[in-house]
Structure formats: C-alpha cells, structure tokens
TORVO-653894 format. One record per residue (C-alpha): residue number from 1; x, z, y. Coordinates in steps of 0.05 Angstrom, whole numbers, plus 32768, in hexadecimal, padded with zeros to 4 digits. Example, Ala and Ser with C-alpha at 12.3 -4.5 7.8 and 13.67 -1.06 7.14 Angstrom:
+-----+------+------+------+
|   k |   xx |   zz |   yy |
+-----+------+------+------+
|   1 | 80F6 | 809C | 7FA6 |
|   2 | 8111 | 808F | 7FEB |
+-----+------+------+------+
***
This chain:
+-----+------+------+------+
|   k |   xx |   zz |   yy |
+-----+------+------+------+
|   1 | 820D | 7FF0 | 7D2A |
|   2 | 81D0 | 800D | 7D4D |
|   3 | 818F | 7FF5 | 7D6B |
|   4 | 817C | 7FF7 | 7DB4 |
|   5 | 8130 | 7FF8 | 7DBF |
|   6 | 811A | 7FD4 | 7DFD |
|   7 | 80DA | 7FDB | 7E26 |
|   8 | 80CC | 7F92 | 7E17 |
|   9 | 809B | 7F72 | 7DE7 |
|  10 | 8099 | 7F2C | 7DC8 |
|  11 | 8063 | 7EFD | 7DE2 |
|  12 | 8048 | 7EBC | 7DC7 |
|  13 | 801D | 7E8B | 7DEE |
|  14 | 7FF1 | 7E5B | 7DC7 |
|  15 | 7FED | 7E20 | 7DCF |
|  16 | 8032 | 7E11 | 7DEB |
|  17 | 801A | 7DCF | 7E0A |
|  18 | 7FE2 | 7DD7 | 7E3D |
|  19 | 7FB7 | 7DA0 | 7E5C |
|  20 | 7FAD | 7DBA | 7EA3 |
|  21 | 7F95 | 7D9D | 7EE5 |
|  22 | 7FD1 | 7D8D | 7F11 |
|  23 | 7FDE | 7D6F | 7F56 |
|  24 | 801E | 7D55 | 7F74 |
|  25 | 803B | 7D60 | 7FBA |
|  26 | 8076 | 7D42 | 7FDE |
|  27 | 808F | 7D85 | 7FF8 |
|  28 | 8089 | 7DD0 | 7FED |
|  29 | 806B | 7DD8 | 8033 |
|  30 | 8034 | 7DA6 | 8024 |
|  31 | 8024 | 7DC9 | 7FE2 |
|  32 | 8021 | 7E0C | 8005 |
|  33 | 7FF0 | 7DF3 | 8039 |
|  34 | 7FC1 | 7DD6 | 8004 |
|  35 | 7FC9 | 7E12 | 7FD6 |
|  36 | 7FB3 | 7E42 | 800D |
|  37 | 7F7B | 7E15 | 8027 |
|  38 | 7F5E | 7DF1 | 7FEA |
|  39 | 7F76 | 7E17 | 7FAD |
|  40 | 7F76 | 7E5F | 7FC4 |
|  41 | 7F42 | 7E73 | 7F90 |
|  42 | 7F6B | 7E58 | 7F56 |
|  43 | 7FA2 | 7E78 | 7F2D |
|  44 | 7FDB | 7E47 | 7F36 |
|  45 | 8024 | 7E39 | 7F29 |
|  46 | 8052 | 7E0C | 7F51 |
|  47 | 8094 | 7DED | 7F3C |
|  48 | 80C0 | 7DB2 | 7F50 |
|  49 | 80C6 | 7D74 | 7F25 |
|  50 | 8100 | 7D44 | 7F29 |
|  51 | 80EA | 7CFB | 7F32 |
|  52 | 812F | 7CDE | 7F3B |
|  53 | 8175 | 7CFA | 7F47 |
|  54 | 8165 | 7D03 | 7F91 |
|  55 | 8119 | 7D09 | 7F92 |
|  56 | 80EA | 7D3F | 7F7C |
|  57 | 80A1 | 7D52 | 7F81 |
|  58 | 807B | 7D94 | 7F81 |
|  59 | 8047 | 7D9D | 7F4B |
|  60 | 800F | 7DCE | 7F55 |
|  61 | 7FEE | 7DE2 | 7F13 |
|  62 | 7FA9 | 7E01 | 7F11 |
|  63 | 7FA9 | 7E34 | 7ED9 |
|  64 | 7F64 | 7E54 | 7EE1 |
|  65 | 7F2C | 7E5D | 7F13 |
|  66 | 7EEE | 7E36 | 7F28 |
|  67 | 7EE1 | 7DEF | 7F10 |
|  68 | 7F1B | 7DC4 | 7F29 |
|  69 | 7F0E | 7D8A | 7F58 |
|  70 | 7EF8 | 7D4C | 7F33 |
|  71 | 7F30 | 7D21 | 7F50 |
|  72 | 7F67 | 7D4D | 7F32 |
|  73 | 7F83 | 7D32 | 7EF1 |
|  74 | 7F98 | 7D5B | 7EB6 |
|  75 | 7FE0 | 7D5B | 7EA0 |
|  76 | 8001 | 7D75 | 7E61 |
|  77 | 8032 | 7DAE | 7E70 |
|  78 | 8062 | 7DC9 | 7E3C |
|  79 | 806F | 7E13 | 7E4B |
|  80 | 80B5 | 7E0A | 7E2E |
|  81 | 80C3 | 7DDA | 7E68 |
|  82 | 809E | 7E03 | 7E9C |
|  83 | 80A5 | 7E4C | 7E87 |
|  84 | 8088 | 7E67 | 7EC8 |
|  85 | 8044 | 7E4B | 7EB3 |
|  86 | 8047 | 7E76 | 7E75 |
|  87 | 805F | 7EB3 | 7E9C |
|  88 | 8024 | 7EAE | 7ECC |
|  89 | 7FF2 | 7EA6 | 7E93 |
|  90 | 800F | 7EE1 | 7E6D |
|  91 | 800D | 7F10 | 7EA9 |
|  92 | 7FC7 | 7EF8 | 7EBC |
|  93 | 7FAC | 7F03 | 7E76 |
|  94 | 7FC8 | 7F4A | 7E72 |
|  95 | 7FB1 | 7F5B | 7EB9 |
|  96 | 7F6A | 7F45 | 7EA8 |
|  97 | 7F6B | 7F6D | 7E68 |
|  98 | 7F84 | 7FAD | 7E89 |
|  99 | 7F54 | 7FA4 | 7EC3 |
| 100 | 7F1A | 7FA3 | 7E92 |
| 101 | 7F35 | 7FE4 | 7E76 |
| 102 | 7F29 | 8004 | 7EBA |
| 103 | 7F70 | 8001 | 7ED4 |
| 104 | 7F81 | 7FF0 | 7F1C |
| 105 | 7FAB | 7FB0 | 7F1E |
| 106 | 7FDC | 7FA1 | 7F56 |
| 107 | 8009 | 7F65 | 7F5C |
| 108 | 804D | 7F70 | 7F79 |
| 109 | 8083 | 7F3E | 7F8B |
| 110 | 80A4 | 7F41 | 7F47 |
| 111 | 8074 | 7F65 | 7F19 |
| 112 | 802D | 7F7D | 7F0D |
| 113 | 801A | 7FC6 | 7F0D |
| 114 | 7FDF | 7FE2 | 7EE5 |
| 115 | 7FCC | 8029 | 7EF6 |
| 116 | 7F97 | 805B | 7EE1 |
| 117 | 7F84 | 8097 | 7F0C |
| 118 | 7F94 | 80D8 | 7EEA |
| 119 | 7F5B | 8109 | 7EE5 |
| 120 | 7F88 | 8142 | 7EFC |
| 121 | 7F96 | 811F | 7F3F |
| 122 | 7FA8 | 8151 | 7F75 |
| 123 | 7F84 | 815A | 7FB6 |
| 124 | 7F55 | 812E | 7FDE |
| 125 | 7F8A | 8104 | 7FFF |
| 126 | 7FBA | 80F8 | 7FC4 |
| 127 | 7FA7 | 80D9 | 7F82 |
| 128 | 7FD6 | 80D6 | 7F47 |
| 129 | 7FD9 | 8098 | 7F1B |
| 130 | 7FFF | 8083 | 7EDD |
| 131 | 8006 | 8041 | 7EB9 |
| 132 | 8036 | 8008 | 7EB0 |
| 133 | 805A | 7FD2 | 7ED8 |
| 134 | 8066 | 7F91 | 7EB3 |
| 135 | 8080 | 7F4B | 7EB8 |
| 136 | 8088 | 7F10 | 7E89 |
| 137 | 80C7 | 7EE7 | 7E81 |
| 138 | 80EA | 7EB6 | 7E53 |
| 139 | 812C | 7ED6 | 7E40 |
| 140 | 814F | 7E9C | 7E1D |
| 141 | 814F | 7E53 | 7E30 |
| 142 | 8162 | 7E42 | 7DE7 |
| 143 | 811E | 7E5E | 7DD1 |
| 144 | 80F0 | 7E3A | 7E03 |
| 145 | 80AE | 7E54 | 7DE8 |
| 146 | 80C2 | 7E9C | 7DDD |
| 147 | 80AF | 7ECE | 7E14 |
| 148 | 80B2 | 7F19 | 7E1E |
| 149 | 808A | 7F4B | 7E45 |
| 150 | 80B5 | 7F80 | 7E67 |
| 151 | 8090 | 7FC0 | 7E78 |
| 152 | 80A1 | 8002 | 7E99 |
| 153 | 807A | 8043 | 7E9B |
| 154 | 8068 | 8058 | 7EE2 |
| 155 | 8049 | 8094 | 7F04 |
| 156 | 8036 | 8092 | 7F4D |
| 157 | 8017 | 80BD | 7F83 |
| 158 | 7FE8 | 8095 | 7FAF |
| 159 | 7FCE | 80AC | 7FF2 |
| 160 | 7F83 | 809E | 7FF0 |
| 161 | 7F78 | 8096 | 803B |
| 162 | 7F99 | 806F | 8072 |
| 163 | 7FBE | 808A | 80AF |
| 164 | 7F7B | 808C | 80D2 |
| 165 | 7F78 | 80D1 | 80B1 |
| 166 | 7F91 | 8104 | 80E3 |
| 167 | 7FB2 | 8130 | 80AE |
| 168 | 7FDD | 80F6 | 8096 |
| 169 | 7FED | 80E1 | 80DE |
| 170 | 800D | 8125 | 80E6 |
| 171 | 8042 | 8119 | 80B0 |
| 172 | 804B | 80CD | 80B8 |
| 173 | 8086 | 80C8 | 80E9 |
| 174 | 80C2 | 80AB | 80C6 |
| 175 | 809E | 809E | 8084 |
| 176 | 8095 | 805C | 8061 |
| 177 | 8051 | 803A | 8063 |
| 178 | 802C | 8004 | 803D |
| 179 | 8007 | 7FCD | 8063 |
| 180 | 7FC0 | 7FC3 | 8049 |
| 181 | 7F9A | 7F9E | 8080 |
| 182 | 7F4E | 7F9E | 8081 |
| 183 | 7F4C | 7F56 | 809D |
| 184 | 7F7A | 7F1B | 8093 |
| 185 | 7FBD | 7F2F | 80B3 |
| 186 | 7FE3 | 7F0B | 80EA |
| 187 | 8012 | 7ED5 | 80D1 |
| 188 | 8051 | 7EFE | 80DB |
| 189 | 8034 | 7F36 | 80B0 |
| 190 | 801A | 7F0E | 8075 |
| 191 | 805A | 7F1A | 804E |
| 192 | 804E | 7F66 | 8051 |
| 193 | 8005 | 7F66 | 803C |
| 194 | 7FF9 | 7F9A | 8005 |
| 195 | 8044 | 7FAC | 8006 |
| 196 | 8074 | 7FDC | 8027 |
| 197 | 807C | 7FC7 | 806F |
| 198 | 80AB | 7FFA | 808E |
| 199 | 80AF | 8040 | 80AD |
| 200 | 8084 | 8061 | 80E1 |
| 201 | 80A8 | 806D | 8122 |
| 202 | 806E | 808F | 8144 |
| 203 | 8023 | 8095 | 8141 |
| 204 | 7FFD | 8081 | 817F |
| 205 | 7FB6 | 809A | 8175 |
| 206 | 7F7F | 8089 | 8171 |
| 207 | 7F8A | 8044 | 8152 |
| 208 | 7FD3 | 8030 | 8148 |
| 209 | 8017 | 8043 | 812D |
| 210 | 805A | 8026 | 8141 |
| 211 | 807E | 800E | 8102 |
| 212 | 80C6 | 7FF7 | 80FA |
| 213 | 80B9 | 7FBF | 80C9 |
| 214 | 80E7 | 7FA5 | 8093 |
| 215 | 80FD | 7F6C | 80C0 |
| 216 | 8114 | 7FA1 | 80F4 |
| 217 | 80DB | 7F8E | 8123 |
| 218 | 80B2 | 7FC5 | 8143 |
| 219 | 8068 | 7FB7 | 813E |
| 220 | 8028 | 7FDC | 8152 |
| 221 | 7FFB | 7FDC | 8115 |
| 222 | 7FB4 | 7FF8 | 810E |
| 223 | 7FB5 | 803C | 80EC |
| 224 | 7F7D | 8026 | 80BD |
| 225 | 7FAB | 7FF0 | 80A1 |
| 226 | 7FE3 | 8020 | 808E |
| 227 | 7FE8 | 804E | 8051 |
| 228 | 8021 | 807F | 8046 |
| 229 | 8050 | 806D | 800D |
| 230 | 804E | 80A4 | 7FD7 |
| 231 | 8098 | 80B5 | 7FDF |
| 232 | 80B6 | 80F9 | 7FCE |
| 233 | 80BF | 8108 | 8018 |
| 234 | 8076 | 80F6 | 8028 |
| 235 | 805E | 8123 | 7FEF |
| 236 | 808B | 815C | 8007 |
| 237 | 8070 | 8158 | 804E |
| 238 | 8028 | 8155 | 8035 |
| 239 | 8032 | 8192 | 8009 |
| 240 | 8054 | 81B8 | 8041 |
| 241 | 8018 | 81AA | 806E |
| 242 | 7FE0 | 81B6 | 803C |
| 243 | 7FFD | 81D9 | 7FFF |
| 244 | 8004 | 8221 | 7FEA |
| 245 | 8048 | 8244 | 7FF6 |
| 246 | 8041 | 8261 | 7FB0 |
| 247 | 803E | 821B | 7F90 |
| 248 | 8073 | 81EF | 7FB2 |
| 249 | 807C | 81A7 | 7F99 |
| 250 | 803E | 81AB | 7F6C |
| 251 | 802D | 8162 | 7F76 |
| 252 | 8075 | 814A | 7F6A |
| 253 | 8079 | 8176 | 7F2C |
| 254 | 8039 | 8157 | 7F10 |
| 255 | 8053 | 8112 | 7F20 |
| 256 | 8093 | 8121 | 7EF8 |
| 257 | 8067 | 8136 | 7EBE |
| 258 | 8040 | 80F5 | 7EC1 |
| 259 | 8081 | 80CD | 7EC3 |
| 260 | 8097 | 80F2 | 7E83 |
| 261 | 80D5 | 810F | 7EA4 |
| 262 | 80B7 | 8155 | 7E9A |
| 263 | 808D | 816D | 7E60 |
| 264 | 8047 | 8188 | 7E6B |
| 265 | 8067 | 81CD | 7E6A |
| 266 | 8094 | 81B9 | 7EA5 |
| 267 | 80D5 | 81B5 | 7E7D |
| 268 | 8106 | 817B | 7E7D |
| 269 | 80EF | 8148 | 7E4A |
| 270 | 8128 | 8133 | 7E1B |
| 271 | 80FB | 80FC | 7DFE |
| 272 | 80E8 | 80DC | 7E40 |
| 273 | 80FB | 8094 | 7E2C |
| 274 | 80D7 | 8097 | 7DE9 |
| 275 | 8099 | 80B7 | 7E09 |
| 276 | 8098 | 8081 | 7E3F |
| 277 | 809C | 804A | 7E0A |
| 278 | 8064 | 806A | 7DE2 |
| 279 | 803A | 806F | 7E22 |
| 280 | 8046 | 8025 | 7E31 |
| 281 | 8030 | 8011 | 7DEB |
| 282 | 7FF3 | 803C | 7DF3 |
| 283 | 7FDF | 8016 | 7E32 |
| 284 | 7FED | 7FD2 | 7E13 |
| 285 | 7FC4 | 7FDB | 7DD5 |
| 286 | 7FC6 | 801F | 7DB3 |
| 287 | 7FF7 | 8039 | 7D80 |
| 288 | 7FD3 | 801E | 7D43 |
| 289 | 7FD3 | 7FD4 | 7D57 |
| 290 | 800C | 7FA5 | 7D47 |
| 291 | 7FF6 | 7F70 | 7D78 |
| 292 | 7FCC | 7F67 | 7DB7 |
| 293 | 7FAA | 7F23 | 7DB8 |
| 294 | 7F8B | 7F0D | 7DFA |
| 295 | 7F67 | 7ECE | 7E10 |
| 296 | 7F90 | 7E9F | 7E3A |
| 297 | 7F5F | 7EA2 | 7E74 |
| 298 | 7F6D | 7E5A | 7E86 |
| 299 | 7F4E | 7E15 | 7E86 |
| 300 | 7F6E | 7E0E | 7E41 |
| 301 | 7F54 | 7E38 | 7E08 |
| 302 | 7F8C | 7E61 | 7DE9 |
| 303 | 7FA9 | 7EA6 | 7DDF |
| 304 | 7FE0 | 7ED4 | 7DF8 |
| 305 | 7FFA | 7F00 | 7DBF |
| 306 | 8024 | 7F3D | 7DD1 |
| 307 | 8049 | 7F5F | 7D98 |
| 308 | 8045 | 7FAB | 7DA0 |
| 309 | 8086 | 7FB9 | 7D7B |
| 310 | 80BC | 7FBD | 7DB1 |
| 311 | 80F8 | 7F8E | 7DAD |
| 312 | 8136 | 7FAB | 7D8C |
| 313 | 817C | 7F95 | 7D9C |
| 314 | 81B5 | 7FA2 | 7D6C |
| 315 | 81F4 | 7FBF | 7D8B |
| 316 | 8236 | 7FBD | 7D66 |
| 317 | 8272 | 7FE6 | 7D79 |
+-----+------+------+------+
***
C-alpha cells in the first residue's frame, strides 16, 4: 500500500449556516437581467430551488458587496445544501488574500489564476509570471460540509502590449489572441471578454485585425483590444524577430525553469512534481504554517480555513 499526494488541500468554512440576503425570480433569464442591472456590484450566487414536482424558482444570493437593498430579506442557507455558495466564498477569500500580497488575480471560466511578475522577466514586450491556478469544490456528497482547494503551479509568458504595437503586428498572423476591450464590448463578444477569442487571419493597419473567432465567425476587431497569447509559437516568432542567434529559445527556456520542468542550471528536473507542490504551499501560506485562516469576506462573519498539508490517498495493489 502506498500514498498518492494530491495538489489538493482540505478547507473548512465556518459557520456552515449563513444568513444572507436573497431574492427569488421566476426564470433564469429574469434573474440574469436583474443581476446585470441591479446587482452587478455584488458577489453573488444563483441556483434553482424546487417548489413542487413541476415548479422551480431561481434564487439569487448576495454574498458580499455594498449595503443590500432594504427590501431584500435575509434567508438561512446551509452550505451543505448549496455547496456552490461555499465554493464562491472560498475562492473569493483566497483571491482577496493573494491580491493583498501583490499578486495579479484573473478569473477564468473554471478557475482563478494568481500570478506574480518575475524580476527576471525578459524584454520590453514579454513579461514572465509564475503563481497558481485554483478552484474550490466539494468532492463527496456524503460529507456535505467538507471542501477542498485544488491548485496547480503555473508559469506564463505575457505580452505586455496590444497588437497596436507594430513589432507584434509583424508576427501576429495565424496566432491566437486574447480579447481585452477598452470599452464595454458588443453583445456578441461579451462571452470572449478577457479570454481567448480566436486566431488572427490578417492585420489591417492602422486600427483593426481580422480574427477567426471561436464560433467560426470572422470579425474585424480593434488592434488595441487584442493581445497575443503567450504560446510557444508566439514566443518562437518573437525571438526570431528580436532575439540573438547565439541564444535561441531563451524566453522558452526560462519559462521551463519557472514551471519547474528544468532546474536553474537548465537540466531536466526529476523532482518537478514535488517542487511544484512546495511552490504551491509557499504561495498559500509558507512552509512553516499548518493552516491558512482567512476572513469570510461576506455579510456573515466567519472564516475560511485552508489546511496546508496536501491530501493523501492510499493506493492498495
């Protein structure tokens, strides 16, 4: 029998019953309209509630933010019954904590990413970052109040300027881009905001690029709203254009070191998984701490406690 160590950490939320402002809607569409119009400044969760065998309602729960409207009533919510409420609170508490530590926090579709710029970043147009991606979940329905935080070590190259930069325009054709609009985007592009949108078909200076988007639609998008994805091919093209012939793939090599695949001496790292786990623990709370205790950051006073000893799973042959 042996132990498998996971990049997951036990989490406790206290209290498990939360008195939170809530409002009911007859449909998901109605709740979406009000959420975007009236409750956009609140951290929220939505879930369906069965009224009868053939009727349900949508409950919008306000978790944190400004003072809630006076007409909204408070309702007791057991996180064992509504685990997503706990997941949102856990991720929000950790995001706030890491943000106060100077990390850059980005919310993806399925996880949060917390990154810190590395001092040895290379070049004016590329910055190297390292940090963690994380998400909270409840692994077992039989243990309704037990949650875990899953975390991965990440290292990323980030282009620091948009495609308005003429150097980056020169290598952009065929590369993936991120959509980061400077003003509220058109309705058909909202789903892509701050995410990968597609590949550049051609650049049409001085203001636009034609992009084949993820929905297979070709769109003309302002250059200033597009940033190259830090893919291996993008880094290779950038180094071919700007790098020294005597130091090929210098940026990619440094990125592999930050990801722990290579040692600082440039050799293959046989302890990559252990080193990544140690680095994750270092971000979460330092190697000497047994537990990271954070405020709930909600209308209810409470705590989120993250155990810093990773979960072990016994494997029998």
